[in-house]
C-alpha positions as protocol buffer text, in pm:
chain_id: "A"
residue {
  index: 1
  type: MET
  ca { x: -3893 y: -2064 z: -975 }
}
residue {
  index: 2
  type: ILE
  ca { x: -3764 y: -2047 z: -618 }
}
residue {
  index: 3
  type: PHE
  ca { x: -3715 y: -1662 z: -601 }
}
residue {
  index: 4
  type: ASN
  ca { x: -4033 y: -1460 z: -496 }
}
residue {
  index: 5
  type: ASN
  ca { x: -4078 y: -1138 z: -651 }
}
residue {
  index: 6
  type: ASN
  ca { x: -3900 y: -949 z: -333 }
}
residue {
  index: 7
  type: GLN
  ca { x: -3610 y: -1180 z: -319 }
}
residue {
  index: 8
  type: ARG
  ca { x: -3554 y: -1136 z: -704 }
}
residue {
  index: 9
  type: SER
  ca { x: -3581 y: -755 z: -698 }
}
residue {
  index: 10
  type: ILE
  ca { x: -3303 y: -733 z: -423 }
}
residue {
  index: 11
  type: ILE
  ca { x: -3093 y: -991 z: -587 }
}
residue {
  index: 12
  type: GLU
  ca { x: -3112 y: -806 z: -937 }
}
residue {
  index: 13
  type: LYS
  ca { x: -3051 y: -470 z: -756 }
}
residue {
  index: 14
  type: THR
  ca { x: -2724 y: -613 z: -593 }
}
residue {
  index: 15
  type: ILE
  ca { x: -2612 y: -738 z: -935 }
}
residue {
  index: 16
  type: SER
  ca { x: -2676 y: -400 z: -1120 }
}
residue {
  index: 17
  type: ASP
  ca { x: -2544 y: -194 z: -807 }
}
residue {
  index: 18
  type: CYS
  ca { x: -2212 y: -406 z: -856 }
}
residue {
  index: 19
  type: LEU
  ca { x: -2176 y: -331 z: -1209 }
}
residue {
  index: 20
  type: HIS
  ca { x: -2242 y: 39 z: -1155 }
}
residue {
  index: 21
  type: ARG
  ca { x: -1968 y: 30 z: -904 }
}
residue {
  index: 22
  type: LYS
  ca { x: -1736 y: -125 z: -1144 }
}
residue {
  index: 23
  type: PHE
  ca { x: -1817 y: 159 z: -1422 }
}
residue {
  index: 24
  type: SER
  ca { x: -1765 y: 409 z: -1165 }
}
residue {
  index: 25
  type: THR
  ca { x: -1411 y: 297 z: -1045 }
}
residue {
  index: 26
  type: TYR
  ca { x: -1282 y: 117 z: -1413 }
}
residue {
  index: 27
  type: LYS
  ca { x: -1021 y: 291 z: -1574 }
}
residue {
  index: 28
  type: SER
  ca { x: -893 y: 134 z: -1892 }
}
residue {
  index: 29
  type: VAL
  ca { x: -567 y: 33 z: -1870 }
}
residue {
  index: 30
  type: THR
  ca { x: -519 y: -136 z: -2225 }
}
residue {
  index: 31
  type: ASN
  ca { x: -167 y: -88 z: -2361 }
}
residue {
  index: 32
  type: TYR
  ca { x: -93 y: 49 z: -2696 }
}
residue {
  index: 33
  type: MET
  ca { x: -140 y: -237 z: -2945 }
}
residue {
  index: 34
  type: PRO
  ca { x: -179 y: -77 z: -3294 }
}
residue {
  index: 35
  type: PHE
  ca { x: -219 y: -403 z: -3479 }
}
residue {
  index: 36
  type: HIS
  ca { x: -498 y: -519 z: -3245 }
}
residue {
  index: 37
  type: PHE
  ca { x: -658 y: -149 z: -3279 }
}
residue {
  index: 38
  type: ARG
  ca { x: -655 y: -149 z: -3653 }
}
residue {
  index: 39
  type: LEU
  ca { x: -778 y: -514 z: -3668 }
}
residue {
  index: 40
  type: LEU
  ca { x: -1023 y: -510 z: -3384 }
}
residue {
  index: 41
  type: GLY
  ca { x: -1092 y: -133 z: -3305 }
}
residue {
  index: 42
  type: LYS
  ca { x: -1014 y: 49 z: -3002 }
}
residue {
  index: 43
  type: ASP
  ca { x: -1354 y: -5 z: -2873 }
}
residue {
  index: 44
  type: ARG
  ca { x: -1349 y: -378 z: -2879 }
}
residue {
  index: 45
  type: MET
  ca { x: -1029 y: -376 z: -2718 }
}
residue {
  index: 46
  type: ALA
  ca { x: -1149 y: -145 z: -2459 }
}
residue {
  index: 47
  type: LEU
  ca { x: -1445 y: -399 z: -2424 }
}
residue {
  index: 48
  type: TYR
  ca { x: -1194 y: -666 z: -2361 }
}
residue {
  index: 49
  type: SER
  ca { x: -984 y: -494 z: -2113 }
}
residue {
  index: 50
  type: PHE
  ca { x: -1304 y: -418 z: -1913 }
}
residue {
  index: 51
  type: ILE
  ca { x: -1388 y: -819 z: -1932 }
}
residue {
  index: 52
  type: GLN
  ca { x: -1052 y: -895 z: -1818 }
}
residue {
  index: 53
  type: SER
  ca { x: -1079 y: -649 z: -1521 }
}
residue {
  index: 54
  type: LEU
  ca { x: -1409 y: -762 z: -1427 }
}
residue {
  index: 55
  type: ASN
  ca { x: -1301 y: -1142 z: -1435 }
}
residue {
  index: 56
  type: THR
  ca { x: -1019 y: -1034 z: -1217 }
}
residue {
  index: 57
  type: THR
  ca { x: -1275 y: -895 z: -952 }
}
residue {
  index: 58
  type: PHE
  ca { x: -1575 y: -1084 z: -1008 }
}
residue {
  index: 59
  type: GLY
  ca { x: -1537 y: -1274 z: -703 }
}
residue {
  index: 60
  type: THR
  ca { x: -1538 y: -977 z: -470 }
}
residue {
  index: 61
  type: SER
  ca { x: -1713 y: -743 z: -647 }
}
residue {
  index: 62
  type: ILE
  ca { x: -2017 y: -952 z: -784 }
}
residue {
  index: 63
  type: PHE
  ca { x: -2015 y: -1324 z: -641 }
}
residue {
  index: 64
  type: GLU
  ca { x: -1948 y: -1231 z: -289 }
}
residue {
  index: 65
  type: PRO
  ca { x: -2229 y: -965 z: -246 }
}
residue {
  index: 66
  type: VAL
  ca { x: -2473 y: -1174 z: -472 }
}
residue {
  index: 67
  type: ALA
  ca { x: -2411 y: -1462 z: -289 }
}
residue {
  index: 68
  type: LEU
  ca { x: -2449 y: -1292 z: 52 }
}
residue {
  index: 69
  type: GLU
  ca { x: -2785 y: -1146 z: -48 }
}
residue {
  index: 70
  type: LEU
  ca { x: -2900 y: -1498 z: -174 }
}
residue {
  index: 71
  type: ALA
  ca { x: -2829 y: -1656 z: 165 }
}
residue {
  index: 72
  type: THR
  ca { x: -2993 y: -1373 z: 344 }
}
residue {
  index: 73
  type: THR
  ca { x: -3309 y: -1353 z: 156 }
}
residue {
  index: 74
  type: SER
  ca { x: -3375 y: -1746 z: 152 }
}
residue {
  index: 75
  type: ASN
  ca { x: -3403 y: -1709 z: 532 }
}
residue {
  index: 76
  type: ARG
  ca { x: -3233 y: -2069 z: 544 }
}
residue {
  index: 77
  type: PHE
  ca { x: -2967 y: -1908 z: 787 }
}
residue {
  index: 78
  type: ALA
  ca { x: -2980 y: -1739 z: 1092 }
}
residue {
  index: 79
  type: ARG
  ca { x: -2641 y: -1541 z: 1031 }
}
residue {
  index: 80
  type: THR
  ca { x: -2490 y: -1444 z: 709 }
}
residue {
  index: 81
  type: GLU
  ca { x: -2180 y: -1240 z: 661 }
}
residue {
  index: 82
  type: LYS
  ca { x: -1907 y: -1167 z: 400 }
}
residue {
  index: 83
  type: GLN
  ca { x: -1538 y: -1091 z: 475 }
}
residue {
  index: 84
  type: ILE
  ca { x: -1565 y: -1170 z: 847 }
}
residue {
  index: 85
  type: PHE
  ca { x: -1297 y: -1163 z: 1102 }
}
residue {
  index: 86
  type: VAL
  ca { x: -1285 y: -1526 z: 1249 }
}
residue {
  index: 87
  type: GLY
  ca { x: -1000 y: -1514 z: 1454 }
}
residue {
  index: 88
  type: ASP
  ca { x: -610 y: -1519 z: 1485 }
}
residue {
  index: 89
  type: MET
  ca { x: -502 y: -1765 z: 1757 }
}
residue {
  index: 90
  type: ILE
  ca { x: -422 y: -2129 z: 1651 }
}
residue {
  index: 91
  type: SER
  ca { x: -232 y: -2401 z: 1862 }
}
residue {
  index: 92
  type: GLU
  ca { x: 106 y: -2530 z: 1756 }
}
residue {
  index: 93
  type: ALA
  ca { x: -33 y: -2880 z: 1792 }
}
residue {
  index: 94
  type: ALA
  ca { x: -301 y: -2778 z: 1537 }
}
residue {
  index: 95
  type: GLN
  ca { x: -82 y: -2653 z: 1303 }
}
residue {
  index: 96
  type: ARG
  ca { x: 151 y: -2964 z: 1337 }
}
residue {
  index: 97
  type: GLU
  ca { x: -154 y: -3186 z: 1291 }
}
residue {
  index: 98
  type: ILE
  ca { x: -292 y: -2989 z: 973 }
}
residue {
  index: 99
  type: GLN
  ca { x: 97 y: -3070 z: 828 }
}
residue {
  index: 100
  type: SER
  ca { x: 68 y: -3404 z: 892 }
}
residue {
  index: 101
  type: ILE
  ca { x: -287 y: -3425 z: 719 }
}
residue {
  index: 102
  type: ILE
  ca { x: -130 y: -3255 z: 413 }
}
residue {
  index: 103
  type: ASP
  ca { x: 157 y: -3505 z: 423 }
}
residue {
  index: 104
  type: ASP
  ca { x: -70 y: -3784 z: 431 }
}
residue {
  index: 105
  type: LEU
  ca { x: -289 y: -3695 z: 149 }
}
residue {
  index: 106
  type: THR
  ca { x: 25 y: -3594 z: -70 }
}
residue {
  index: 107
  type: ASN
  ca { x: 133 y: -3980 z: -19 }
}
residue {
  index: 108
  type: SER
  ca { x: -190 y: -4089 z: -147 }
}
residue {
  index: 109
  type: GLY
  ca { x: -413 y: -4079 z: 161 }
}
residue {
  index: 110
  type: GLU
  ca { x: -789 y: -4036 z: 140 }
}
residue {
  index: 111
  type: PRO
  ca { x: -936 y: -3725 z: 229 }
}
residue {
  index: 112
  type: ASN
  ca { x: -1195 y: -3756 z: 511 }
}
residue {
  index: 113
  type: LYS
  ca { x: -1291 y: -3385 z: 608 }
}
residue {
  index: 114
  type: ILE
  ca { x: -1517 y: -3512 z: 917 }
}
residue {
  index: 115
  type: GLN
  ca { x: -1231 y: -3720 z: 1057 }
}
residue {
  index: 116
  type: GLU
  ca { x: -978 y: -3420 z: 987 }
}
residue {
  index: 117
  type: VAL
  ca { x: -1200 y: -3179 z: 1199 }
}
residue {
  index: 118
  type: GLU
  ca { x: -1203 y: -3428 z: 1474 }
}
residue {
  index: 119
  type: ARG
  ca { x: -836 y: -3448 z: 1475 }
}
residue {
  index: 120
  type: LEU
  ca { x: -813 y: -3086 z: 1499 }
}
residue {
  index: 121
  type: ARG
  ca { x: -1053 y: -3073 z: 1774 }
}
residue {
  index: 122
  type: LYS
  ca { x: -839 y: -3300 z: 1992 }
}
residue {
  index: 123
  type: VAL
  ca { x: -533 y: -3061 z: 1957 }
}
residue {
  index: 124
  type: CYS
  ca { x: -691 y: -2722 z: 1927 }
}
residue {
  index: 125
  type: ARG
  ca { x: -582 y: -2602 z: 2248 }
}
residue {
  index: 126
  type: SER
  ca { x: -300 y: -2801 z: 2315 }
}
residue {
  index: 127
  type: GLY
  ca { x: 77 y: -2685 z: 2348 }
}
residue {
  index: 128
  type: LYS
  ca { x: 173 y: -2317 z: 2270 }
}
residue {
  index: 129
  type: ILE
  ca { x: -68 y: -2086 z: 2131 }
}
residue {
  index: 130
  type: ASN
  ca { x: 45 y: -1890 z: 1812 }
}
residue {
  index: 131
  type: LYS
  ca { x: -105 y: -1547 z: 1698 }
}
residue {
  index: 132
  type: THR
  ca { x: -162 y: -1561 z: 1320 }
}
residue {
  index: 133
  type: LYS
  ca { x: -231 y: -1304 z: 1065 }
}
residue {
  index: 134
  type: PRO
  ca { x: -631 y: -1207 z: 1121 }
}
residue {
  index: 135
  type: VAL
  ca { x: -816 y: -1460 z: 930 }
}
residue {
  index: 136
  type: ARG
  ca { x: -1122 y: -1337 z: 731 }
}
residue {
  index: 137
  type: VAL
  ca { x: -1340 y: -1571 z: 536 }
}
residue {
  index: 138
  type: ASP
  ca { x: -1491 y: -1471 z: 185 }
}
residue {
  index: 139
  type: LEU
  ca { x: -1860 y: -1605 z: 329 }
}
residue {
  index: 140
  type: TYR
  ca { x: -1986 y: -1691 z: 661 }
}
residue {
  index: 141
  type: LEU
  ca { x: -2309 y: -1856 z: 723 }
}
residue {
  index: 142
  type: GLU
  ca { x: -2446 y: -1989 z: 1043 }
}
residue {
  index: 143
  type: SER
  ca { x: -2714 y: -2225 z: 1033 }
}
residue {
  index: 144
  type: LYS
  ca { x: -3019 y: -2208 z: 1253 }
}
residue {
  index: 145
  type: ASP
  ca { x: -2911 y: -2513 z: 1461 }
}
residue {
  index: 146
  type: GLY
  ca { x: -2587 y: -2322 z: 1517 }
}
residue {
  index: 147
  type: LYS
  ca { x: -2340 y: -2518 z: 1272 }
}
residue {
  index: 148
  type: LYS
  ca { x: -2090 y: -2272 z: 1078 }
}
residue {
  index: 149
  type: HIS
  ca { x: -2035 y: -2263 z: 717 }
}
residue {
  index: 150
  type: LEU
  ca { x: -1716 y: -2093 z: 608 }
}
residue {
  index: 151
  type: PHE
  ca { x: -1649 y: -2057 z: 232 }
}
residue {
  index: 152
  type: ASP
  ca { x: -1353 y: -1947 z: 30 }
}
residue {
  index: 153
  type: LEU
  ca { x: -1459 y: -1852 z: -312 }
}
residue {
  index: 154
  type: LYS
  ca { x: -1222 y: -1953 z: -614 }
}
residue {
  index: 155
  type: THR
  ca { x: -1209 y: -1890 z: -976 }
}
residue {
  index: 156
  type: ALA
  ca { x: -1364 y: -2129 z: -1218 }
}
residue {
  index: 157
  type: LYS
  ca { x: -1035 y: -2287 z: -1318 }
}
residue {
  index: 158
  type: PRO
  ca { x: -822 y: -2256 z: -980 }
}
residue {
  index: 159
  type: ASN
  ca { x: -433 y: -2342 z: -1039 }
}
residue {
  index: 160
  type: VAL
  ca { x: -381 y: -2699 z: -958 }
}
residue {
  index: 161
  type: SER
  ca { x: -49 y: -2614 z: -782 }
}
residue {
  index: 162
  type: ASN
  ca { x: -231 y: -2405 z: -533 }
}
residue {
  index: 163
  type: PHE
  ca { x: -471 y: -2683 z: -400 }
}
residue {
  index: 164
  type: LYS
  ca { x: -246 y: -2747 z: -91 }
}
residue {
  index: 165
  type: ASP
  ca { x: -263 y: -2426 z: -20 }
}
residue {
  index: 166
  type: PHE
  ca { x: -633 y: -2429 z: -55 }
}
residue {
  index: 167
  type: LYS
  ca { x: -651 y: -2725 z: 182 }
}
residue {
  index: 168
  type: ARG
  ca { x: -440 y: -2564 z: 426 }
}
residue {
  index: 169
  type: THR
  ca { x: -619 y: -2240 z: 435 }
}
residue {
  index: 170
  type: ILE
  ca { x: -979 y: -2442 z: 534 }
}
residue {
  index: 171
  type: LEU
  ca { x: -796 y: -2659 z: 778 }
}
residue {
  index: 172
  type: GLU
  ca { x: -657 y: -2363 z: 958 }
}
residue {
  index: 173
  type: TRP
  ca { x: -997 y: -2178 z: 947 }
}
residue {
  index: 174
  type: ALA
  ca { x: -1136 y: -2497 z: 1126 }
}
residue {
  index: 175
  type: ALA
  ca { x: -839 y: -2494 z: 1380 }
}
residue {
  index: 176
  type: ILE
  ca { x: -887 y: -2122 z: 1438 }
}
residue {
  index: 177
  type: CYS
  ca { x: -1277 y: -2174 z: 1511 }
}
residue {
  index: 178
  type: LEU
  ca { x: -1220 y: -2475 z: 1711 }
}
residue {
  index: 179
  type: TYR
  ca { x: -949 y: -2280 z: 1938 }
}
residue {
  index: 180
  type: ASN
  ca { x: -1227 y: -2027 z: 2018 }
}
residue {
  index: 181
  type: ASN
  ca { x: -1492 y: -2291 z: 2089 }
}
residue {
  index: 182
  type: PRO
  ca { x: -1361 y: -2678 z: 2093 }
}
residue {
  index: 183
  type: ASP
  ca { x: -1717 y: -2794 z: 2056 }
}
residue {
  index: 184
  type: GLU
  ca { x: -1759 y: -2578 z: 1770 }
}
residue {
  index: 185
  type: ASN
  ca { x: -1997 y: -2750 z: 1483 }
}
residue {
  index: 186
  type: ILE
  ca { x: -1783 y: -2621 z: 1172 }
}
residue {
  index: 187
  type: SER
  ca { x: -1794 y: -2707 z: 800 }
}
residue {
  index: 188
  type: THR
  ca { x: -1508 y: -2503 z: 582 }
}
residue {
  index: 189
  type: TYR
  ca { x: -1535 y: -2517 z: 192 }
}
residue {
  index: 190
  type: ILE
  ca { x: -1400 y: -2443 z: -127 }
}
residue {
  index: 191
  type: ALA
  ca { x: -1674 y: -2283 z: -367 }
}
residue {
  index: 192
  type: ILE
  ca { x: -1648 y: -2231 z: -728 }
}
residue {
  index: 193
  type: PRO
  ca { x: -1894 y: -2031 z: -852 }
}
residue {
  index: 194
  type: TYR
  ca { x: -1969 y: -2198 z: -1203 }
}
residue {
  index: 195
  type: ASN
  ca { x: -1875 y: -2504 z: -1388 }
}
residue {
  index: 196
  type: PRO
  ca { x: -1668 y: -2364 z: -1707 }
}
residue {
  index: 197
  type: TYR
  ca { x: -1690 y: -2723 z: -1866 }
}
residue {
  index: 198
  type: GLU
  ca { x: -2042 y: -2706 z: -1894 }
}
residue {
  index: 199
  type: PRO
  ca { x: -2226 y: -2925 z: -2008 }
}
residue {
  index: 200
  type: LYS
  ca { x: -1961 y: -3183 z: -1904 }
}
residue {
  index: 201
  type: PRO
  ca { x: -1884 y: -3223 z: -1542 }
}
residue {
  index: 202
  type: TYR
  ca { x: -1663 y: -3020 z: -1331 }
}
residue {
  index: 203
  type: GLN
  ca { x: -1331 y: -3170 z: -1369 }
}
residue {
  index: 204
  type: ARG
  ca { x: -1285 y: -3291 z: -1018 }
}
residue {
  index: 205
  type: TRP
  ca { x: -997 y: -3505 z: -1115 }
}
residue {
  index: 206
  type: THR
  ca { x: -773 y: -3214 z: -1079 }
}
residue {
  index: 207
  type: LEU
  ca { x: -860 y: -3175 z: -722 }
}
residue {
  index: 208
  type: LYS
  ca { x: -866 y: -3557 z: -633 }
}
residue {
  index: 209
  type: GLY
  ca { x: -662 y: -3659 z: -337 }
}
residue {
  index: 210
  type: MET
  ca { x: -665 y: -3323 z: -147 }
}
residue {
  index: 211
  type: LEU
  ca { x: -1000 y: -3208 z: -113 }
}
residue {
  index: 212
  type: ASP
  ca { x: -1291 y: -3406 z: 24 }
}
residue {
  index: 213
  type: PHE
  ca { x: -1554 y: -3379 z: -251 }
}
residue {
  index: 214
  type: GLU
  ca { x: -1886 y: -3420 z: -43 }
}
residue {
  index: 215
  type: GLN
  ca { x: -1764 y: -3207 z: 262 }
}
residue {
  index: 216
  type: GLU
  ca { x: -1527 y: -2950 z: 113 }
}
residue {
  index: 217
  type: LEU
  ca { x: -1602 y: -2868 z: -242 }
}
residue {
  index: 218
  type: LYS
  ca { x: -1932 y: -2697 z: -379 }
}
residue {
  index: 219
  type: VAL
  ca { x: -1953 y: -2637 z: -780 }
}
residue {
  index: 220
  type: ALA
  ca { x: -2187 y: -2400 z: -943 }
}
residue {
  index: 221
  type: SER
  ca { x: -2552 y: -2524 z: -862 }
}
residue {
  index: 222
  type: GLU
  ca { x: -2391 y: -2727 z: -534 }
}
residue {
  index: 223
  type: PHE
  ca { x: -2299 y: -2382 z: -413 }
}
residue {
  index: 224
  type: TRP
  ca { x: -2597 y: -2157 z: -509 }
}
residue {
  index: 225
  type: ASP
  ca { x: -2866 y: -2421 z: -428 }
}
residue {
  index: 226
  type: PHE
  ca { x: -2693 y: -2449 z: -79 }
}
residue {
  index: 227
  type: LEU
  ca { x: -2737 y: -2087 z: -30 }
}
residue {
  index: 228
  type: GLY
  ca { x: -3101 y: -2049 z: -150 }
}
residue {
  index: 229
  type: GLY
  ca { x: -3234 y: -2368 z: -213 }
}
residue {
  index: 230
  type: VAL
  ca { x: -3300 y: -2635 z: -498 }
}
residue {
  index: 231
  type: GLY
  ca { x: -3326 y: -2412 z: -806 }
}
residue {
  index: 232
  type: ALA
  ca { x: -3143 y: -2116 z: -693 }
}
residue {
  index: 233
  type: TYR
  ca { x: -2884 y: -2151 z: -947 }
}
residue {
  index: 234
  type: ASP
  ca { x: -3100 y: -2129 z: -1222 }
}
residue {
  index: 235
  type: ASP
  ca { x: -3292 y: -1834 z: -1098 }
}
residue {
  index: 236
  type: LEU
  ca { x: -2988 y: -1678 z: -1048 }
}
residue {
  index: 237
  type: LEU
  ca { x: -2874 y: -1719 z: -1406 }
}
residue {
  index: 238
  type: ASP
  ca { x: -3197 y: -1587 z: -1519 }
}
residue {
  index: 239
  type: SER
  ca { x: -3175 y: -1248 z: -1314 }
}
residue {
  index: 240
  type: PHE
  ca { x: -2825 y: -1207 z: -1440 }
}
residue {
  index: 241
  type: GLU
  ca { x: -2951 y: -1232 z: -1788 }
}
residue {
  index: 242
  type: ARG
  ca { x: -3256 y: -992 z: -1698 }
}
residue {
  index: 243
  type: VAL
  ca { x: -3031 y: -727 z: -1542 }
}
residue {
  index: 244
  type: GLY
  ca { x: -2786 y: -765 z: -1865 }
}
residue {
  index: 245
  type: LEU
  ca { x: -3094 y: -679 z: -2092 }
}
residue {
  index: 246
  type: GLU
  ca { x: -3221 y: -398 z: -1873 }
}
residue {
  index: 247
  type: MET
  ca { x: -2866 y: -256 z: -1878 }
}
residue {
  index: 248
  type: ARG
  ca { x: -2793 y: -311 z: -2243 }
}
residue {
  index: 249
  type: GLU
  ca { x: -2858 y: 20 z: -2358 }
}
residue {
  index: 250
  type: GLU
  ca { x: -2661 y: 206 z: -2052 }
}
residue {
  index: 251
  type: ILE
  ca { x: -2337 y: -46 z: -2119 }
}
residue {
  index: 252
  type: ASP
  ca { x: -2360 y: 38 z: -2506 }
}
residue {
  index: 253
  type: LYS
  ca { x: -2333 y: 401 z: -2393 }
}
residue {
  index: 254
  type: TYR
  ca { x: -2077 y: 351 z: -2105 }
}
residue {
  index: 255
  type: PHE
  ca { x: -1837 y: 205 z: -2407 }
}
residue {
  index: 256
  type: GLU
  ca { x: -1907 y: 456 z: -2681 }
}
residue {
  index: 257
  type: ARG
  ca { x: -1659 y: 659 z: -2518 }
}
residue {
  index: 258
  type: PHE
  ca { x: -1379 y: 395 z: -2667 }
}
residue {
  index: 259
  type: ASN
  ca { x: -1502 y: 414 z: -2978 }
}
residue {
  index: 260
  type: PHE
  ca { x: -1205 y: 613 z: -3125 }
}
residue {
  index: 261
  type: ASN
  ca { x: -1062 y: 653 z: -3454 }
}
residue {
  index: 262
  type: VAL
  ca { x: -785 y: 383 z: -3509 }
}
residue {
  index: 263
  type: SER
  ca { x: -545 y: 680 z: -3577 }
}
residue {
  index: 264
  type: ASP
  ca { x: -596 y: 855 z: -3244 }
}
């Protein structure tokens, strides 16, 4: 076990607080589905609707605050923040370089994030400087040696057609940070909080050719253990389970309101 008692208490309170906020703001939007209602019951359909809603917002409502709390309480980082503004200025030369990188990868190039960042560093202040839409990152960490780690949290099964957009986003983050400080030691990542294919390995082939797996992608334990240390992922799963058991009666009571007669 890697969590100490205080850390576990803080993280489990974060999880329960997130769920309580969801309960307080959730409004059932289940459409009228008479066959489903009669077959499965309105209470089960209401629960299904809630789970769907929770899945939609899990990243921002649960994963982000839990990730922030884990990184903060682990004391592995000098600075930890979520949804932080990193800048809105990027050089036109860097934008062209990003497009060139993506074109190279699309044409069967081999991703190499270290080399790509150096390409951006060389042009980060070259030519015209463009103002972009203010950029926020999901999770911002600064190591005690000053290195910055920027994470874009994605769903467990991201749409393959969006991978170019993901790549562009994290390259733009790097270019914007380098414009602010050309000497910045920066890493930008895609984070996927769990592996839906467990116990099989994550199907990285879907990302092959666009992301540098070693430098740009962290899945399940790779992500959580990076934040909290080796073993953090397993401890975190245990914490989710404990919160679920402790709140079981409250959760059941919450859904009693949906236990209608099927003729309602």
